[in-house]
Rosetta silent file (secondary structure, phi, psi, omega in degrees, C-alpha in Angstrom):
SEQUENCE: MPMRSIALLMLLLSVGTAWALGEPRFEITSRLTNYDLVQGTGKSSTSTDLPPITVPSGSEGLIKLGQEIKYAKGSDNKWIPLLGPVTLTHNRTAFLGIRCPIYVRQADEEGKVTFLLRAEICERDIANEELSPVIKTTSSVRGVASVGKTKFITIGAPGGKKATLEITFTVR
SCORE:     score description
SCORE:     0.000 S_00000001
   1 L     0.000  -47.160 -179.656   59.185  -23.260  -21.473 S_00000001
   2 H   -58.667  -38.857  178.840   56.434  -24.475  -23.983 S_00000001
   3 H   -56.835  -38.351 -177.522   53.955  -24.797  -21.082 S_00000001
   4 H   -64.346  -46.001 -175.052   54.465  -21.095  -20.198 S_00000001
   5 H   -63.502  -39.202  175.126   53.780  -20.155  -23.805 S_00000001
   6 H   -65.782  -44.625  178.067   50.648  -22.238  -23.936 S_00000001
   7 H   -57.535  -46.459 -178.675   49.446  -20.748  -20.696 S_00000001
   8 H   -66.051  -35.237  176.453   50.020  -17.271  -21.964 S_00000001
   9 H   -64.817  -43.013  179.805   48.168  -18.072  -25.265 S_00000001
  10 H   -61.968  -48.024 -179.023   45.197  -19.503  -23.276 S_00000001
  11 H   -60.591  -39.712  177.991   45.039  -16.326  -21.108 S_00000001
  12 H   -70.604  -34.164  173.557   45.075  -14.052  -24.158 S_00000001
  13 H   -64.335  -41.016 -176.439   42.330  -16.119  -25.807 S_00000001
  14 H   -71.814  -40.560 -179.728   40.108  -16.097  -22.673 S_00000001
  15 H   -69.074  -43.256  177.918   40.535  -12.272  -22.292 S_00000001
  16 H   -63.132  -33.704  179.337   39.829  -11.687  -26.028 S_00000001
  17 H   -71.524  -44.606  177.295   36.717  -13.876  -25.920 S_00000001
  18 H   -59.246  -41.569 -176.487   35.448  -11.959  -22.725 S_00000001
  19 H   -69.267  -42.790 -177.286   36.031   -8.635  -24.465 S_00000001
  20 H   -64.721  -36.328 -178.130   34.334   -9.768  -27.705 S_00000001
  21 L   -96.548    7.954 -178.917   31.247  -11.035  -25.833 S_00000001
  22 L   -71.904 -172.970 -176.807   31.142   -8.165  -23.348 S_00000001
  23 L   -72.335  145.570 -175.573   28.667   -5.413  -22.973 S_00000001
  24 L   -72.016  160.909  179.342   28.172   -3.143  -25.977 S_00000001
  25 E  -109.410  142.902  175.299   29.448    0.473  -26.090 S_00000001
  26 E  -112.924  131.659  170.591   27.192    3.273  -27.097 S_00000001
  27 E   -87.994  128.163 -178.883   28.138    6.455  -28.904 S_00000001
  28 E  -113.350  118.438  171.619   25.870    9.237  -27.701 S_00000001
  29 E  -108.427  143.836 -177.786   25.342   12.290  -29.928 S_00000001
  30 E  -142.456  163.537  177.231   23.308   15.194  -28.679 S_00000001
  31 E  -147.988  138.072  174.861   22.130   18.664  -29.597 S_00000001
  32 E  -106.341  123.315  179.728   20.545   21.418  -27.388 S_00000001
  33 E  -122.545  166.660 -176.238   17.924   23.429  -29.154 S_00000001
  34 L    58.798   32.071 -179.687   15.684   26.362  -28.253 S_00000001
  35 L  -158.372  138.907 -177.204   18.275   27.706  -25.809 S_00000001
  36 L  -100.508  116.274  179.357   21.293   29.996  -26.265 S_00000001
  37 L   -94.252   29.582 -174.044   24.494   28.813  -24.599 S_00000001
  38 H   -52.996  -37.569  177.474   26.266   32.024  -25.382 S_00000001
  39 H   -63.269  -36.728 -179.321   27.516   32.455  -21.775 S_00000001
  40 H   -83.874  -30.121 -168.736   29.163   28.964  -21.777 S_00000001
  41 H  -110.230  -25.435 -174.028   30.480   28.897  -25.319 S_00000001
  42 L    88.376  -11.832  179.376   31.020   32.543  -26.333 S_00000001
  43 L  -118.001  135.450 -177.843   28.998   32.030  -29.492 S_00000001
  44 L   -84.893  125.746  178.873   25.286   32.782  -29.827 S_00000001
  45 L  -164.634  137.093  174.229   23.128   30.026  -31.299 S_00000001
  46 L   -88.001    3.919  171.921   19.740   28.487  -30.486 S_00000001
  47 E  -143.875  117.095 -175.974   20.905   25.118  -31.682 S_00000001
  48 E  -127.064  128.662  176.965   24.187   23.709  -30.413 S_00000001
  49 E   -77.779  130.432  177.869   25.771   20.369  -31.213 S_00000001
  50 E   -92.787  155.358 -176.485   27.200   18.922  -27.951 S_00000001
  51 E   -65.208  134.955  175.783   30.402   16.876  -27.963 S_00000001
  52 E   -66.540  151.306  176.551   29.829   13.125  -28.671 S_00000001
  53 E  -135.550  156.936  176.892   30.781   10.590  -26.022 S_00000001
  54 E  -119.133  128.346 -177.772   31.172    6.812  -25.999 S_00000001
  55 E  -133.867  131.394  173.605   29.919    4.975  -22.875 S_00000001
  56 E   -69.241  148.906  179.910   29.915    1.140  -22.216 S_00000001
  57 L   -59.838  135.057 -179.537   26.589   -0.324  -21.293 S_00000001
  58 L    88.128   13.363 -177.704   26.176   -0.162  -17.502 S_00000001
  59 E  -128.280  170.668  178.871   28.409    2.860  -17.148 S_00000001
  60 E  -114.991  143.709  176.969   28.104    6.633  -16.854 S_00000001
  61 E  -130.783  172.196 -179.430   29.500    9.303  -19.111 S_00000001
  62 E  -126.255  115.470  168.699   29.486   13.158  -19.116 S_00000001
  63 E   -87.006  125.102 -173.543   28.335   15.318  -21.899 S_00000001
  64 E  -148.320  137.107  174.635   29.695   18.830  -21.192 S_00000001
  65 E  -148.481  119.420  176.992   29.995   22.108  -23.044 S_00000001
  66 E   155.972 -153.483 -175.451   30.893   25.361  -21.433 S_00000001
  67 E  -144.883  144.956  176.999   33.480   26.911  -19.242 S_00000001
  68 E   -88.427  140.369  175.108   34.531   26.885  -15.561 S_00000001
  69 E  -125.184  152.810  176.675   34.862   30.362  -13.924 S_00000001
  70 E  -114.210  138.539 -178.573   36.410   31.326  -10.592 S_00000001
  71 E  -152.857  150.721 -179.521   34.829   34.131   -8.580 S_00000001
  72 E   -77.730  126.258  178.992   35.041   35.544   -5.028 S_00000001
  73 E   -90.849  -19.286 -177.124   31.967   34.494   -3.046 S_00000001
  74 E   164.243  179.048  175.978   32.669   36.787   -0.030 S_00000001
  75 E  -144.262  161.562  176.702   35.291   37.610    2.543 S_00000001
  76 E  -131.988  136.942  172.011   35.671   37.468    6.369 S_00000001
  77 E   -92.726  122.536 -177.072   37.833   39.577    8.605 S_00000001
  78 E  -124.236  155.843  175.768   39.699   37.300   10.963 S_00000001
  79 E  -103.350  112.042 -177.308   42.179   37.665   13.749 S_00000001
  80 E  -112.682  128.406  178.880   45.160   35.313   13.275 S_00000001
  81 L   -58.630  147.444 -173.180   47.722   35.146   16.089 S_00000001
  82 L    61.522   -8.515  171.996   51.116   36.676   15.093 S_00000001
  83 L  -111.341  -28.146  178.823   49.538   38.184   11.995 S_00000001
  84 E    89.827 -148.744 -175.061   46.770   40.238   13.433 S_00000001
  85 E   -75.623  137.722 -177.995   43.682   41.172   11.424 S_00000001
  86 E  -138.703  134.193  172.923   43.468   39.366    8.007 S_00000001
  87 E   -91.339  119.083  179.662   40.877   39.486    5.376 S_00000001
  88 E  -103.306  129.918 -179.070   40.077   36.008    3.949 S_00000001
  89 E  -103.642  135.015  178.880   38.404   35.813    0.575 S_00000001
  90 E   -96.640  108.991  176.200   36.248   32.675   -0.161 S_00000001
  91 E   -92.716  137.667 -178.544   36.792   31.647   -3.764 S_00000001
  92 E  -121.176  159.189  178.227   34.282   29.578   -5.648 S_00000001
  93 E  -122.878  133.268  174.454   34.370   27.737   -8.988 S_00000001
  94 E  -126.107  166.579  178.458   31.212   27.728  -11.075 S_00000001
  95 E  -122.071  129.719  171.900   30.381   26.295  -14.531 S_00000001
  96 E  -102.071  130.744  179.628   28.610   28.144  -17.326 S_00000001
  97 E   129.451 -142.194 -175.639   26.985   26.029  -20.012 S_00000001
  98 E  -132.676  131.187  174.999   25.487   22.576  -19.930 S_00000001
  99 E  -124.599  140.171 -177.483   26.674   19.466  -18.052 S_00000001
 100 E  -147.967   92.893  171.285   24.817   16.212  -18.445 S_00000001
 101 E   -66.442  135.526  179.120   25.842   13.108  -16.657 S_00000001
 102 E  -137.967  132.161  178.040   24.238   10.050  -18.345 S_00000001
 103 E  -105.344  130.507  179.554   24.019    6.469  -17.343 S_00000001
 104 E  -126.569  150.910  172.974   23.177    3.919  -20.090 S_00000001
 105 E  -148.910  141.410  174.908   22.393    0.277  -20.148 S_00000001
 106 E   -65.924  132.419 -178.481   21.349   -2.077  -22.983 S_00000001
 107 L   -81.314  165.114  179.580   17.701   -2.883  -22.523 S_00000001
 108 L   -66.704  -34.750  178.898   16.229   -6.454  -22.565 S_00000001
 109 L   -71.413  146.686  174.609   14.477   -5.647  -25.806 S_00000001
 110 L   -70.214  133.541  176.535   16.573   -5.805  -29.003 S_00000001
 111 L    82.888    9.478  177.799   17.427   -2.353  -30.263 S_00000001
 112 E  -118.779  148.651  171.997   16.633   -0.512  -27.088 S_00000001
 113 E  -132.634  143.357  176.756   18.617    1.265  -24.444 S_00000001
 114 E  -100.897  141.143 -174.742   17.645    2.484  -21.093 S_00000001
 115 E  -142.026  155.092  174.010   19.107    5.709  -19.784 S_00000001
 116 E  -136.144  122.852 -179.485   19.101    8.061  -16.737 S_00000001
 117 E  -134.621  156.638  176.578   20.444   11.600  -17.212 S_00000001
 118 E  -130.714  107.166  175.281   20.625   14.774  -15.230 S_00000001
 119 E   -88.970  125.870  175.271   20.851   17.909  -17.330 S_00000001
 120 E  -117.657  120.138  173.798   22.283   21.039  -15.665 S_00000001
 121 E  -110.601  121.623  177.931   22.163   24.373  -17.427 S_00000001
 122 E  -117.746  143.776  174.277   24.041   27.219  -15.727 S_00000001
 123 E  -158.847  163.667  173.493   24.354   30.885  -16.538 S_00000001
 124 E   -69.802  144.532  175.735   24.882   34.141  -14.874 S_00000001
 125 L   -70.034  -33.974  171.853   21.714   35.994  -13.709 S_00000001
 126 L  -119.741  113.549 -166.087   23.030   39.127  -15.406 S_00000001
 127 L   -48.229  -48.998 -172.797   24.935   37.976  -18.503 S_00000001
 128 L  -100.197   13.066 -176.676   27.849   40.486  -18.596 S_00000001
 129 L  -101.917  113.335 -177.668   28.200   41.148  -14.899 S_00000001
 130 L   -59.754  -33.062 -177.970   31.184   39.363  -13.405 S_00000001
 131 L   -95.434    7.063 -178.568   29.839   39.432   -9.878 S_00000001
 132 L   -75.036  142.733 -179.585   26.287   38.352  -10.826 S_00000001
 133 L   -67.979  148.408 -179.105   25.307   35.078   -9.192 S_00000001
 134 E   -88.577  128.097  179.690   25.376   31.893  -11.217 S_00000001
 135 E  -111.381  145.947 -176.221   21.892   30.196  -11.482 S_00000001
 136 E  -134.506  136.365  172.006   21.427   26.565  -12.298 S_00000001
 137 E  -117.039  127.676 -177.126   18.495   24.492  -13.469 S_00000001
 138 E  -115.780  135.115  175.369   18.569   20.808  -13.195 S_00000001
 139 E  -123.519  131.123  177.706   16.359   18.287  -14.961 S_00000001
 140 E  -112.127  135.803 -173.409   16.410   14.548  -14.279 S_00000001
 141 E  -137.864  132.470  173.137   15.029   12.132  -16.932 S_00000001
 142 E  -118.770  132.812 -175.145   14.716    8.408  -16.984 S_00000001
 143 E  -165.289  179.542  176.348   13.677    6.752  -20.238 S_00000001
 144 E  -123.704  135.078  174.784   14.000    4.142  -23.031 S_00000001
 145 E  -130.557  157.576  177.567   15.208    4.953  -26.457 S_00000001
 146 E   -88.071  131.293  174.893   15.460    3.094  -29.732 S_00000001
 147 L   -60.950  130.124  175.711   19.092    2.706  -31.020 S_00000001
 148 L    92.395   -9.086  178.190   19.735    4.848  -34.000 S_00000001
 149 L  -115.180  143.058 -178.050   16.698    7.152  -33.491 S_00000001
 150 L   -72.536  130.603  177.119   16.671   10.557  -32.014 S_00000001
 151 E  -108.630  131.888 -178.881   14.887   11.011  -28.720 S_00000001
 152 E  -102.616  121.873 -178.301   13.556   14.515  -27.975 S_00000001
 153 E  -124.177  130.076  173.075   13.596   15.513  -24.257 S_00000001
 154 E   -91.929  129.185 -177.180   12.276   18.760  -22.816 S_00000001
 155 E  -124.383  159.383  177.948   14.459   20.042  -20.050 S_00000001
 156 E   -82.735  154.755  176.358   14.264   23.174  -17.785 S_00000001
 157 E  -136.167  156.703  179.855   16.563   26.143  -18.187 S_00000001
 158 H   -54.331  148.169 -178.288   17.337   29.172  -16.002 S_00000001
 159 H    81.296   16.630 -177.992   14.677   31.824  -15.917 S_00000001
 160 H    78.086    9.553 -174.930   11.816   29.396  -16.216 S_00000001
 161 E   -81.493  167.478  176.288   12.701   28.677  -19.842 S_00000001
 162 E  -123.401  145.319  176.069   12.442   25.282  -21.604 S_00000001
 163 E  -129.697  164.942  176.620   15.019   23.747  -23.886 S_00000001
 164 E  -120.209  127.703  175.796   15.000   20.565  -25.975 S_00000001
 165 E  -101.072  116.725  175.734   17.789   17.947  -25.685 S_00000001
 166 E   -99.687  124.134 -172.237   17.968   15.772  -28.810 S_00000001
 167 E  -132.675  130.802 -177.221   19.847   12.603  -28.058 S_00000001
 168 E  -128.155  134.748 -177.908   20.790    9.650  -30.269 S_00000001
 169 E  -105.877  128.971  179.888   22.312    6.336  -29.173 S_00000001
 170 E  -130.793  133.084  179.522   24.464    4.270  -31.660 S_00000001
 171 E   -78.065  132.018 -178.440   26.052    0.885  -30.855 S_00000001
 172 L  -112.816    0.000    0.000   29.805    0.872  -31.346 S_00000001
């Protein structure tokens, strides 16, 4: 019985040591400026704080602010045996707002982090028109940032507009 307790204690110590010496976690705070996310958030503002996320080094996280909407994309008239003519509606789901998958890794240099992000800003072509098509602009960015300092990234937005993504990495 004592051997089993010793084995369990050794296992807990080894797992605890691996966890303590493992890859760091980064808290990512961000803000979108020079762009109004009113369609995604319902509130008008040219400067919007995005929800913070925490991501382990070598992993991907998702910064997201907005809303999912469902809409009919079109319909087809089909003949179904035993039922006859049937109209089938094709439903789609779209996202209004900003989604930003981000991959982070601790850099070789002390106090630096490398990142790869893809910022997607989506809005309706005609803001208050439910059947208006959803347009999306995607910007991909690869870079290096100093931990604790804000990095300013210019990204594209629908309609040929430009927005600024302010992003800060903090070690947790």
